[in-house]
N, CA, C and O of each residue as an XYZ file, in Angstrom:
840
protein
N       0.809     -1.307     -0.012
C       0.012      0.010     -0.045
C       0.823      1.163      0.085
O       1.757      1.169      0.887
N       0.489      2.385     -0.805
C       1.286      3.502     -0.832
C       0.913      4.376      0.314
O      -0.243      4.758      0.495
N       1.886      4.674      1.061
C       1.655      5.562      2.274
C       2.465      6.971      2.086
O       3.686      7.045      1.951
N       1.579      8.048      2.102
C       2.139      9.266      2.014
C       2.195      9.930      3.427
O       1.162     10.367      3.933
N       3.449     10.010      4.092
C       3.505     10.522      5.194
C       3.835     11.983      5.221
O       4.568     12.440      4.344
N       3.322     12.786      6.209
C       3.700     14.060      6.371
C       2.804     14.889      5.532
O       1.763     14.389      5.105
N       3.168     16.303      5.217
C       2.257     17.063      4.564
C       2.194     16.605      3.103
O       3.127     16.013      2.560
N       0.942     16.940      2.448
C       0.620     16.505      1.125
C       0.332     17.618      0.237
O       0.327     17.503     -0.989
N       0.074     18.771      0.907
C      -0.211     19.942      0.088
C       0.921     20.419     -0.758
O       0.672     21.083     -1.764
N       2.152     20.129     -0.421
C       3.200     20.451     -1.147
C       3.360     19.655     -2.559
O       3.959     20.110     -3.534
N       2.742     18.431     -2.499
C       2.475     17.662     -3.738
C       1.637     18.448     -4.787
O       1.988     18.623     -5.954
N       0.555     18.873     -4.257
C      -0.236     19.622     -5.228
C       0.476     20.964     -5.874
O       0.287     21.350     -7.028
N       1.338     21.602     -4.892
C       2.125     22.845     -5.545
C       3.053     22.250     -6.335
O       3.279     22.864     -7.378
N       3.718     21.155     -6.151
C       4.724     20.462     -6.939
C       4.224     20.277     -8.448
O       4.876     20.544     -9.458
N       2.834     19.726     -8.376
C       2.295     19.416     -9.679
C       1.452     20.693    -10.424
O       1.033     20.690    -11.581
N       1.344     21.616     -9.577
C       0.778     22.935    -10.210
C      -0.846     22.586    -10.352
O      -1.448     23.101    -11.294
N      -1.475     21.821     -9.536
C      -2.786     21.575     -9.460
C      -3.277     20.898     -8.366
O      -2.528     20.134     -7.758
N      -4.522     21.074     -7.991
C      -5.321     20.322     -6.840
C      -5.428     18.872     -7.191
O      -6.088     18.453     -8.142
N      -4.659     18.049     -6.271
C      -4.814     16.542     -6.335
C      -5.912     15.912     -5.442
O      -6.309     14.750     -5.531
N      -6.338     16.837     -4.579
C      -7.615     16.403     -3.791
C      -7.099     15.117     -2.813
O      -7.638     14.019     -2.674
N      -6.099     15.542     -2.304
C      -5.525     14.250     -1.451
C      -6.084     14.281     -0.070
O      -5.972     13.280      0.637
N      -6.643     15.294      0.341
C      -7.134     15.507      1.579
C      -8.780     15.661      1.591
O      -9.322     16.155      2.579
N      -9.420     15.295      0.650
C     -10.688     15.074      0.535
C     -11.501     16.569      0.697
O     -11.214     17.521     -0.028
N     -12.520     16.636      1.713
C     -13.239     17.888      1.907
C     -12.305     19.084      2.270
O     -12.599     20.204      1.855
N     -11.163     18.881      3.051
C     -10.207     20.031      3.313
C      -9.770     20.554      2.060
O      -9.608     21.774      2.048
N      -9.524     19.894      0.932
C      -8.985     20.563     -0.269
C     -10.077     21.652     -0.896
O      -9.746     22.518     -1.707
N     -11.272     21.493     -0.451
C     -12.373     22.434     -0.809
C     -12.572     23.483      0.195
O     -12.791     24.640     -0.164
N     -12.515     23.176      1.337
C     -12.968     24.355      2.411
C     -11.618     25.071      2.928
O     -11.694     26.250      3.274
N     -10.421     24.409      2.988
C      -9.328     25.054      3.523
C      -8.147     24.610      2.865
O      -7.426     23.790      3.434
N      -7.870     25.033      1.776
C      -6.806     24.492      0.858
C      -5.602     25.520      0.783
O      -5.819     26.605      0.244
N      -4.371     25.246      1.281
C      -3.247     26.049      1.228
C      -2.801     26.301     -0.401
O      -2.219     27.316     -0.782
N      -3.191     25.174     -1.269
C      -2.862     25.632     -2.655
C      -3.581     26.799     -3.191
O      -3.037     27.448     -4.084
N      -4.654     27.116     -2.783
C      -5.479     28.182     -3.271
C      -4.537     29.622     -2.736
O      -4.459     30.629     -3.440
N      -3.990     29.518     -1.634
C      -3.190     30.654     -1.058
C      -1.862     30.819     -1.600
O      -1.311     31.920     -1.625
N      -1.309     29.715     -2.052
C       0.172     29.682     -2.439
C       0.261     29.190     -3.995
O       1.294     28.653     -4.395
N      -0.777     29.377     -4.795
C      -0.862     28.873     -6.057
C       0.238     29.507     -7.001
O       0.460     30.717     -7.053
N       0.832     28.641     -7.665
C       2.080     28.980     -8.473
C       3.434     28.957     -7.741
O       4.498     29.091     -8.346
N       3.351     28.796     -6.527
C       4.662     28.596     -5.663
C       5.097     27.215     -5.698
O       4.234     26.359     -5.503
N       6.401     26.821     -5.934
C       6.943     25.559     -5.684
C       7.063     25.302     -4.232
O       7.134     26.281     -3.490
N       7.095     24.108     -3.731
C       7.266     23.816     -2.276
C       8.718     24.050     -2.080
O       9.586     24.000     -2.950
N       8.891     24.361     -0.586
C      10.224     24.539     -0.173
C      10.513     26.007      0.036
O       9.637     26.847     -0.171
N      11.946     26.388      0.516
C      12.276     27.792      0.957
C      12.673     28.371     -0.638
O      12.850     29.578     -0.804
N      12.773     27.553     -1.597
C      12.908     28.487     -2.959
C      11.712     28.403     -3.803
O      11.805     28.339     -5.028
N      10.507     28.402     -3.135
C       9.106     28.474     -3.972
C       9.133     29.670     -4.729
O       8.572     29.525     -5.815
N       9.589     30.796     -4.531
C       9.572     32.016     -5.125
C      10.500     32.141     -6.399
O      10.469     33.112     -7.155
N      11.317     31.061     -6.545
C      12.211     30.995     -7.485
C      11.442     31.041     -8.962
O      10.315     30.565     -9.105
N      12.140     31.632     -9.976
C      11.458     31.540    -11.110
C      11.521     30.211    -11.847
O      12.634     29.712    -12.013
N      10.388     29.557    -12.329
C      10.427     28.170    -12.861
C      11.217     28.249    -14.231
O      11.014     29.108    -15.089
N      12.063     27.319    -14.305
C      12.970     27.090    -15.577
C      12.022     26.349    -16.577
O      11.087     25.657    -16.175
N      12.300     26.522    -17.844
C      11.584     25.760    -18.953
C      11.914     24.358    -18.814
O      13.073     23.959    -18.701
N      10.917     23.627    -18.824
C      11.052     22.062    -18.703
C      11.342     21.445    -19.953
O      10.753     21.758    -20.988
N      12.280     20.529    -19.885
C      12.705     19.721    -21.125
C      11.567     18.768    -21.420
O      10.700     18.618    -20.558
N      11.495     18.100    -22.588
C      10.655     16.977    -22.943
C      10.781     16.037    -21.749
O       9.727     15.690    -21.216
N      11.672     15.685    -21.372
C      11.776     14.464    -20.369
C      11.308     15.016    -19.010
O      10.722     14.218    -18.279
N      11.490     16.276    -18.577
C      10.818     16.930    -17.411
C       9.240     16.879    -17.542
O       8.549     16.439    -16.623
N       8.710     17.346    -18.717
C       7.334     17.234    -18.791
C       6.671     15.785    -18.899
O       5.514     15.556    -18.547
N       7.490     14.896    -19.396
C       6.966     13.391    -19.217
C       6.978     12.898    -17.996
O       6.047     12.206    -17.586
N       8.170     13.231    -17.171
C       8.269     12.941    -15.735
C       7.172     13.593    -15.030
O       6.457     12.878    -14.329
N       6.946     14.764    -15.105
C       5.626     15.310    -14.333
C       4.261     14.879    -14.598
O       3.412     14.990    -13.714
N       3.933     14.322    -15.920
C       2.667     13.769    -16.173
C       2.749     12.471    -15.497
O       1.691     12.071    -15.011
N       3.975     11.594    -15.342
C       3.971     10.232    -14.702
C       3.689     10.575    -13.045
O       2.847     10.031    -12.330
N       4.460     11.430    -12.742
C       4.361     11.625    -11.156
C       3.029     12.147    -10.786
O       2.496     11.768     -9.743
N       2.416     13.057    -11.637
C       1.058     13.371    -11.389
C       0.057     12.192    -11.276
O      -0.736     12.088    -10.340
N       0.149     11.375    -12.229
C      -0.905     10.155    -12.273
C      -0.485      9.364    -11.054
O      -1.365      8.902    -10.327
N       0.739      9.181    -10.786
C       1.158      8.408     -9.637
C       0.532      8.845     -8.243
O      -0.010      8.068     -7.458
N       0.682     10.127     -8.073
C       0.252     10.776     -6.919
C      -1.222     10.944     -6.731
O      -1.723     10.897     -5.607
N      -1.999     11.160     -7.936
C      -3.459     11.175     -7.912
C      -4.062      9.872     -7.370
O      -5.016      9.831     -6.593
N      -3.344      8.714     -7.908
C      -3.962      7.483     -7.417
C      -3.335      6.815     -6.235
O      -3.826      5.806     -5.729
N      -2.270      7.375     -5.812
C      -1.594      7.041     -4.500
C      -0.917      5.797     -4.708
O      -1.119      4.841     -3.959
N      -0.038      5.742     -5.787
C       0.567      4.275     -6.181
C       2.156      4.629     -6.110
O       2.632      5.704     -6.475
N       2.836      3.612     -5.613
C       4.289      3.914     -5.524
C       5.052      3.574     -6.821
O       4.481      2.992     -7.743
N       6.259      3.917     -6.879
C       6.938      3.991     -8.099
C       7.172      2.659     -8.897
O       7.126      2.546    -10.122
N       7.415      1.737     -8.041
C       7.689      0.292     -8.599
C       6.228     -0.410     -9.068
O       6.161     -1.209    -10.002
N       5.220     -0.037     -8.370
C       4.024     -0.504     -8.507
C       3.501      0.128     -9.845
O       2.999     -0.586    -10.713
N       3.630      1.479     -9.987
C       3.039      2.140    -11.204
C       3.808      1.614    -12.510
O       3.228      1.527    -13.592
N       5.212      1.254    -12.324
C       5.771      0.644    -13.538
C       5.369     -0.617    -13.822
O       5.389     -0.984    -14.997
N       4.948     -1.466    -12.826
C       4.294     -2.779    -13.068
C       2.957     -2.566    -13.852
O       2.640     -3.299    -14.788
N       2.172     -1.494    -13.406
C       0.951     -1.452    -14.131
C       1.261     -1.298    -15.638
O       0.721     -1.922    -16.551
N       2.284     -0.303    -15.741
C       2.702      0.205    -17.264
C       3.166     -1.213    -18.103
O       2.726     -1.415    -19.235
N       3.950     -2.020    -17.543
C       4.216     -3.139    -18.074
C       3.056     -3.953    -18.544
O       2.976     -4.415    -19.683
N       2.176     -4.103    -17.621
C       0.950     -5.093    -17.990
C       0.117     -4.470    -18.920
O      -0.558     -5.154    -19.689
N       0.079     -3.091    -18.941
C      -0.729     -2.360    -19.930
C      -0.127     -2.455    -21.313
O      -0.821     -2.541    -22.326
N       1.238     -2.434    -21.313
C       1.893     -2.671    -22.544
C       1.815     -3.810    -23.310
O       1.865     -3.803    -24.540
N       1.645     -5.167    -22.357
C       1.460     -6.343    -22.995
C       0.063     -6.570    -23.315
O      -0.140     -7.464    -24.137
N      -0.944     -5.957    -22.848
C      -2.393     -6.137    -23.064
C      -2.762     -5.668    -24.316
O      -2.071     -4.871    -24.951
N      -4.018     -6.210    -24.778
C      -4.576     -5.661    -26.140
C      -5.133     -4.325    -25.782
O      -5.474     -4.075    -24.626
N      -5.241     -3.373    -26.853
C      -5.605     -2.035    -26.816
C      -4.622     -0.965    -26.700
O      -3.411     -1.186    -26.732
N      -5.152      0.231    -26.563
C      -4.381      1.446    -26.409
C      -3.490      1.308    -25.036
O      -4.150      1.278    -23.997
N      -2.236      1.233    -24.933
C      -1.509      1.261    -23.842
C      -1.912      2.301    -22.731
O      -2.081      1.971    -21.558
N      -2.032      3.402    -23.135
C      -2.386      4.525    -22.105
C      -3.638      4.304    -21.502
O      -3.848      4.446    -20.297
N      -4.567      3.917    -22.436
C      -6.114      3.709    -21.792
C      -6.164      2.473    -20.857
O      -6.792      2.477    -19.798
N      -5.482      1.450    -21.307
C      -5.409      0.184    -20.299
C      -4.770      0.570    -18.972
O      -5.299      0.280    -17.899
N      -3.569      1.259    -19.074
C      -3.127      1.817    -17.700
C      -4.114      2.386    -16.924
O      -4.356      1.937    -15.804
N      -4.765      3.404    -17.430
C      -5.645      3.994    -16.725
C      -6.762      3.354    -16.012
O      -7.195      3.648    -14.898
N      -7.250      2.243    -16.986
C      -8.211      1.532    -16.445
C      -7.859      0.505    -15.393
O      -8.729      0.031    -14.662
N      -6.476      0.130    -15.306
C      -6.023     -0.557    -14.286
C      -6.046      0.167    -12.882
O      -6.406     -0.364    -11.831
N      -5.626      1.399    -13.028
C      -5.640      2.454    -12.008
C      -7.082      2.658    -11.559
O      -7.204      2.719    -10.335
N      -8.110      2.769    -12.212
C      -9.500      2.939    -11.911
C      -9.979      1.875    -11.295
O     -10.755      2.057    -10.357
N      -9.654      0.677    -11.651
C     -10.177     -0.720    -11.234
C      -9.608     -1.020     -9.842
O     -10.065     -1.968     -9.203
N      -8.665     -0.276     -9.362
C      -8.194     -0.583     -7.851
C      -9.428     -0.464     -6.984
O     -10.369      0.268     -7.292
N      -9.395     -1.221     -5.868
C     -10.643     -1.226     -4.958
C     -10.645      0.196     -4.125
O     -11.722      0.700     -3.808
N      -9.514      0.761     -3.817
C      -9.486      2.038     -3.161
C     -10.078      3.126     -3.869
O     -10.864      3.940     -3.384
N      -9.577      3.091     -5.275
C     -10.304      4.073     -6.229
C     -11.655      3.861     -6.454
O     -12.420      4.820     -6.565
N     -12.060      2.643     -6.540
C     -13.615      2.390     -6.681
C     -14.411      2.938     -5.334
O     -15.520      3.464     -5.425
N     -13.767      2.767     -4.159
C     -14.451      3.160     -3.073
C     -14.602      4.710     -3.023
O     -15.567      5.263     -2.497
N     -13.575      5.355     -3.610
C     -13.624      6.789     -3.574
C     -14.676      7.341     -4.401
O     -15.504      8.185     -4.059
N     -14.518      6.612     -5.850
C     -15.616      6.881     -6.899
C     -16.945      6.746     -6.302
O     -17.792      7.590     -6.593
N     -17.236      5.790     -5.503
C     -18.519      5.585     -5.193
C     -19.078      6.568     -3.969
O     -20.254      6.620     -3.611
N     -18.193      7.187     -3.517
C     -18.563      8.270     -2.424
C     -18.485      7.766     -0.969
O     -18.887      8.369      0.026
N     -17.864      6.483     -1.024
C     -17.686      6.030      0.402
C     -16.599      6.337      1.147
O     -16.376      5.854      2.257
N     -15.749      7.306      0.452
C     -14.405      7.766      1.094
C     -14.283      9.355      0.382
O     -14.598      9.517     -0.797
N     -13.830     10.402      1.172
C     -13.705     11.512      0.753
C     -12.420     11.761     -0.180
O     -12.352     12.727     -0.940
N     -11.555     10.935     -0.068
C     -10.232     10.822     -0.866
C      -9.718      9.354     -1.204
O     -10.095      8.384     -0.546
N      -8.937      9.264     -2.146
C      -8.242      8.086     -2.270
C      -7.566      7.608     -1.163
O      -7.602      6.421     -0.837
N      -6.882      8.560     -0.495
C      -6.050      8.165      0.530
C      -6.799      7.639      1.665
O      -6.357      6.715      2.349
N      -8.115      8.301      1.921
C      -8.868      7.813      3.097
C      -9.438      6.529      2.688
O      -9.605      5.684      3.567
N      -9.783      6.242      1.393
C     -10.247      5.018      0.711
C      -9.293      3.908      1.187
O      -9.721      2.940      1.817
N      -8.032      4.058      0.887
C      -6.922      3.071      1.121
C      -7.037      2.622      2.814
O      -7.099      1.472      3.248
N      -7.043      3.733      3.499
C      -7.246      3.378      5.076
C      -8.466      2.534      5.268
O      -8.395      1.414      5.773
N      -9.612      3.088      4.856
C     -10.865      2.207      5.136
C     -10.724      0.817      4.594
O     -10.992     -0.161      5.291
N     -10.287      0.717      3.303
C     -10.072     -0.622      2.826
C      -9.168     -1.662      3.808
O      -9.424     -2.819      4.140
N      -8.078     -0.852      4.125
C      -7.067     -1.741      5.140
C      -7.755     -2.043      6.367
O      -7.424     -3.012      7.050
N      -8.642     -1.311      6.669
C      -9.231     -1.581      8.070
C     -10.360     -2.553      8.007
O     -10.968     -2.818      9.044
N     -10.701     -3.122      6.837
C     -11.578     -4.228      6.482
C     -13.225     -3.720      6.677
O     -14.060     -4.323      7.351
N     -13.422     -2.635      6.015
C     -14.718     -2.001      6.183
C     -15.566     -2.392      4.716
O     -16.728     -2.009      4.588
N     -15.007     -3.041      3.828
C     -15.691     -3.498      2.672
C     -15.516     -4.824      2.276
O     -14.535     -5.528      2.517
N     -16.569     -5.141      1.626
C     -16.625     -6.628      1.053
C     -16.608     -6.716     -0.531
O     -17.252     -5.846     -1.116
N     -16.036     -7.538     -1.189
C     -16.030     -7.741     -2.687
C     -16.840     -9.180     -2.849
O     -16.345    -10.170     -2.310
N     -17.896     -9.285     -3.479
C     -18.620    -10.428     -3.770
C     -18.783    -11.087     -2.409
O     -18.470    -12.274     -2.319
N     -19.227    -10.463     -1.374
C     -19.523    -11.081     -0.098
C     -18.232    -11.386      0.741
O     -18.384    -11.875      1.861
N     -16.916    -11.116      0.248
C     -15.749    -11.441      1.103
C     -15.059    -10.239      1.478
O     -14.785     -9.428      0.593
N     -14.727    -10.005      2.730
C     -13.962     -9.118      3.188
C     -12.627     -9.044      2.538
O     -11.871    -10.015      2.500
N     -12.308     -7.745      1.967
C     -11.078     -7.533      1.337
C     -10.272     -6.299      1.978
O     -10.851     -5.231      2.174
N      -8.964     -6.476      2.286
C      -8.304     -5.414      2.954
C      -7.068     -4.952      2.091
O      -6.127     -4.334      2.590
N      -7.143     -5.312      0.702
C      -6.064     -4.954     -0.201
C      -6.371     -3.947     -1.094
O      -7.073     -4.234     -2.064
N      -5.906     -2.627     -0.916
C      -6.343     -1.464     -1.638
C      -6.200     -1.578     -3.084
O      -6.977     -0.962     -3.813
N      -5.218     -2.359     -3.594
C      -4.720     -2.420     -4.959
C      -5.509     -3.527     -5.501
O      -5.271     -3.730     -6.692
N      -6.438     -4.355     -4.940
C      -7.043     -5.450     -5.568
C      -7.884     -4.940     -6.771
O      -8.570     -3.924     -6.671
N      -7.818     -5.611     -7.815
C      -8.270     -5.232     -9.172
C      -9.894     -5.925     -9.395
O     -10.190     -7.117     -9.473
N     -10.645     -4.915     -9.450
C     -12.233     -5.478     -9.716
C     -12.473     -5.574    -11.243
O     -11.935     -4.884    -12.109
N     -13.400     -6.579    -11.411
C     -13.612     -6.704    -12.896
C     -15.314     -6.463    -12.981
O     -16.044     -6.548    -11.993
N     -15.700     -6.205    -14.107
C     -17.147     -6.191    -14.490
C     -17.920     -7.411    -13.693
O     -17.542     -8.580    -13.614
N     -19.119     -6.816    -13.119
C     -19.897     -7.977    -12.482
C     -19.602     -7.909    -10.978
O     -20.506     -8.278    -10.229
N     -18.443     -7.481    -10.444
C     -17.945     -7.552     -9.030
C     -18.851     -6.626     -8.211
O     -19.255     -5.577     -8.712
N     -19.165     -6.972     -7.019
C     -19.967     -6.066     -6.316
C     -19.254     -5.696     -4.956
O     -18.665     -6.492     -4.224
N     -19.402     -4.461     -4.770
C     -18.679     -3.966     -3.507
C     -19.797     -3.365     -2.624
O     -20.782     -2.747     -3.028
N     -19.475     -3.652     -1.370
C     -20.435     -3.331     -0.259
C     -19.911     -2.942      1.038
O     -18.998     -3.617      1.514
N     -20.334     -2.017      1.624
C     -19.788     -1.430      3.032
C     -20.335     -2.538      3.988
O     -21.507     -2.900      3.884
N     -19.533     -3.057      4.880
C     -19.877     -4.111      5.975
C     -20.791     -3.516      6.721
O     -20.822     -2.294      6.872
N     -21.650     -4.362      7.276
C     -22.841     -4.011      8.047
C     -22.387     -3.230      9.470
O     -23.089     -2.321      9.914
N     -21.336     -3.600     10.046
C     -21.037     -2.998     11.170
C     -20.179     -1.622     10.950
O     -19.855     -0.909     11.900
N     -19.861     -1.342      9.648
C     -19.089     -0.161      9.256
C     -19.969      0.871      8.785
O     -19.512      1.989      8.549
N     -21.274      0.591      8.613
C     -22.119      1.740      7.914
C     -22.370      2.987      8.629
O     -22.724      3.970      7.977
N     -22.221      3.064      9.949
C     -22.352      4.225     10.700
C     -21.041      4.889     11.154
O     -21.035      5.802     11.980
N     -19.984      4.417     10.608
C     -18.784      5.176     10.855
C     -18.623      6.586     10.353
O     -19.129      6.821      9.256
N     -18.085      7.430     10.892
C     -18.155      8.691     10.431
C     -17.451      9.209      9.142
O     -17.981     10.041      8.405
N     -16.183      8.648      8.908
C     -15.726      8.888      7.497
C     -16.722      8.478      6.423
O     -16.946      9.272      5.509
N     -17.385      7.210      6.464
C     -18.219      6.889      5.374
C     -19.429      7.880      5.247
O     -19.825      8.270      4.149
N     -19.983      8.259      6.422
C     -21.122      9.021      6.506
C     -20.750     10.348      5.941
O     -21.510     10.732      5.052
N     -19.714     11.179      6.259
C     -19.192     12.294      5.844
C     -19.008     12.256      4.312
O     -19.422     13.145      3.568
N     -18.386     11.211      3.927
C     -18.177     11.157      2.424
C     -19.429     11.040      1.592
O     -19.461     11.569      0.481
N     -20.541     10.323      2.107
C     -21.916     10.203      1.411
C     -22.449     11.675      1.223
O     -23.147     12.011      0.266
N     -22.096     12.412      2.109
C     -22.697     13.862      2.133
C     -22.047     14.535      0.913
O     -22.739     15.231      0.170
N     -20.751     14.348      0.689
C     -20.161     14.801     -0.656
C     -20.873     14.404     -1.847
O     -21.335     15.222     -2.641
N     -20.957     13.235     -1.967
C     -21.917     12.635     -3.070
C     -23.204     13.400     -3.201
O     -23.447     14.028     -4.231
N     -23.946     13.366     -2.291
C     -25.407     14.136     -2.176
C     -25.154     15.671     -2.425
O     -26.096     16.368     -2.803
N     -23.943     16.199     -2.230
C     -23.729     17.700     -2.585
C     -23.278     18.000     -3.846
O     -22.994     19.152     -4.176
N     -23.165     16.784     -4.780
C     -22.746     17.155     -6.042
C     -21.573     16.215     -6.795
O     -21.451     16.152     -8.018
N     -20.841     15.588     -5.946
C     -19.817     14.572     -6.528
C     -20.461     13.461     -7.219
O     -21.144     12.709     -6.523
N     -20.369     13.242     -8.388
C     -21.138     12.146     -9.085
C     -20.415     10.882     -9.154
O     -19.189     10.782     -9.199
N     -21.300      9.875     -9.158
C     -20.623      8.591     -9.422
C     -20.668      8.165    -10.867
O     -21.718      8.294    -11.497
N     -19.503      7.625    -11.466
C     -19.400      7.518    -12.865
C     -20.411      6.358    -13.414
O     -20.828      5.520    -12.616
N     -20.771      6.323    -14.687
C     -21.725      5.358    -15.089
C     -21.300      4.005    -15.217
O     -22.128      3.107    -15.369
N     -19.984      3.772    -15.165
C     -19.571      2.422    -15.203
C     -19.669      1.647    -13.777
O     -19.387      0.452    -13.681
N     -20.062      2.379    -12.767
C     -20.400      1.799    -11.477
C     -21.847      2.206    -11.396
O     -22.330      3.308    -11.656
N     -22.494      1.026    -10.957
C     -23.912      1.011    -10.524
C     -24.273      0.961     -9.008
O     -24.213     -0.106     -8.397
N     -24.677      2.217     -8.360
C     -24.661      2.348     -6.861
C     -26.119      2.251     -6.327
O     -27.087      2.921     -6.688
N     -26.065      1.271     -5.389
C     -27.323      1.322     -4.547
C     -27.101      1.802     -3.261
O     -26.677      1.142     -2.313
N     -27.518      3.417     -3.270
C     -27.022      4.192     -2.115
C     -27.759      3.718     -0.841
O     -27.202      3.845      0.250
N     -29.032      3.159     -0.946
C     -29.759      2.791      0.226
C     -28.969      1.809      0.993
O     -28.728      1.964      2.190
N     -28.506      0.646      0.197
C     -27.860     -0.386      0.821
C     -26.332     -0.192      0.948
O     -25.702     -0.991      1.641
N     -25.702      0.824      0.319
C     -24.287      1.005      0.497
C     -23.607     -0.129     -0.299
O     -22.730     -0.801      0.244
N     -24.010     -0.370     -1.639
C     -23.733     -1.654     -2.300
C     -23.638     -0.965     -3.716
O     -24.322     -0.019     -4.106
N     -22.625     -1.651     -4.422
C     -22.431     -1.100     -5.753
C     -21.847     -2.270     -6.581
O     -21.264     -3.235     -6.086
N     -22.078     -2.066     -7.928
C     -21.685     -3.278     -8.888
C     -20.800     -2.441     -9.979
O     -21.036     -1.268    -10.266
N     -19.782     -3.194    -10.523
C     -19.115     -2.602    -11.600
C     -19.571     -3.221    -12.802
O     -19.311     -4.399    -13.051
N     -20.273     -2.448    -13.600
C     -21.047     -2.871    -14.712
C     -20.239     -3.093    -16.018
O     -20.675     -3.894    -16.845
N     -19.037     -2.395    -16.250
C     -18.283     -2.523    -17.319
C     -16.855     -1.679    -17.076
O     -16.686     -0.982    -16.076
N     -16.033     -1.812    -17.940
C     -14.614     -1.107    -17.849
C     -15.039      0.492    -18.118
O     -15.940      0.865    -18.869
N     -14.272      1.231    -17.414
C     -14.459      2.703    -17.691
C     -13.893      3.217    -19.231
O     -12.836      2.803    -19.708
N     -14.645      4.028    -19.797
C     -14.060      4.723    -21.052
C     -13.239      5.921    -20.672
O     -13.347      6.518    -19.601
N     -12.389      6.228    -21.664
C     -11.338      7.390    -21.352
C     -12.020      8.658    -20.777
O     -11.443      9.217    -19.844
N     -13.082      9.124    -21.192
C     -13.821     10.149    -20.711
C     -14.219     10.070    -19.418
O     -14.239     11.099    -18.743
N     -14.572      8.916    -18.905
C     -14.923      8.731    -17.612
C     -13.716      8.578    -16.494
O     -13.984      8.432    -15.301
N     -12.537      8.619    -16.928
C     -11.359      8.644    -16.047
C     -10.818      9.928    -15.745
O     -11.432     10.926    -16.124
N      -9.697     10.041    -15.081
C      -9.040     11.250    -14.655
C      -8.717     12.009    -15.839
O      -7.987     11.518    -16.700
N      -9.254     13.290    -15.962
C      -8.842     14.122    -16.999
C      -7.520     15.004    -16.784
O      -7.018     15.726    -17.645
N      -7.108     14.838    -15.647
C      -5.783     15.540    -15.370
C      -4.595     14.744    -15.788
O      -3.484     15.255    -15.933
N      -4.849     13.499    -15.976
C      -3.810     12.780    -16.643
C      -3.561     12.710    -18.054
O      -4.472     12.454    -18.841
N      -2.293     12.939    -18.447
C      -2.033     12.679    -19.884
C      -1.207     11.511    -20.075
O      -0.001     11.465    -19.833
N      -1.990     10.475    -20.567
C      -1.389      9.231    -20.577
C      -0.412      8.984    -21.697
O       0.427      8.096    -21.549
N      -0.447      9.638    -22.717
C       0.407      9.573    -23.730
C       1.671     10.189    -23.448
O       2.632      9.863    -24.145
N       1.842     11.180    -22.367
C       3.119     11.522    -21.951
C       3.735     10.437    -21.202
O       4.937     10.183    -21.277
N       2.895      9.791    -20.469
C       3.370      8.626    -19.488
C       4.069      7.697    -20.418
O       5.223      7.350    -20.167
N       3.323      7.192    -21.674
C       3.808      6.144    -22.580
C       5.097      6.650    -23.108
O       5.989      5.821    -23.282
N       5.324      7.917    -23.392
C       6.526      8.413    -23.863
C       7.597      8.331    -22.871
O       8.746      8.015    -23.179
N       7.214      8.623    -21.639
C       8.414      8.551    -20.555
C       8.946      7.186    -20.360
O      10.137      7.008    -20.104
N       7.955      6.054    -20.491
C       8.491      4.724    -20.346
C       9.207      4.200    -21.561
O      10.025      3.283    -21.487
N       8.876      4.811    -22.693
C       9.284      4.410    -24.185
C      10.627      5.013    -24.480
O      11.181      4.747    -25.547
N      11.192      5.821    -23.584
C      12.391      6.781    -23.990
C      13.516      5.735    -24.149
O      14.649      6.091    -24.470
């Protein structure tokens, strides 16, 4: 599991965009809004140098890795599998990341952020096809059913996250949510338009193909 210890707001500043790593706090009390355009660290006011092609590709890879909360070696493994699979490599890579259990928990509105989703999964608050799963990187397939465990339905993080969904955060169409029973089914693989728009998968492919 990918653990990001310490402050995470600096990661948003490094990538030049909000990564929403802290859930609701990224909306109500975000330091990125106050220090937008500044790099993290004591030299944050320094002028940004023009990035090379390699630097642009690296930033695209790092942005995707941090958005999904994946470690370097694991991300490279996802790319290797996507390269061997049928279809467009970049799209297959993103589908693998979207099919992670922690991402699906986040997409369904059972967690305020992917970081929180990983923690909830590791604490055994969810079942997949009736079996408790505590591996955040578990890959779901069309037809799989995710459900909040009965004894976990009243815990505060899940109740708070549901408020975000009812307040406007939408559930993608490739997931079928039964909000009343806190249960959902993956109906199909996500299409590119339904996945993270902040990720430039072509640059990631170029990074690993250099």
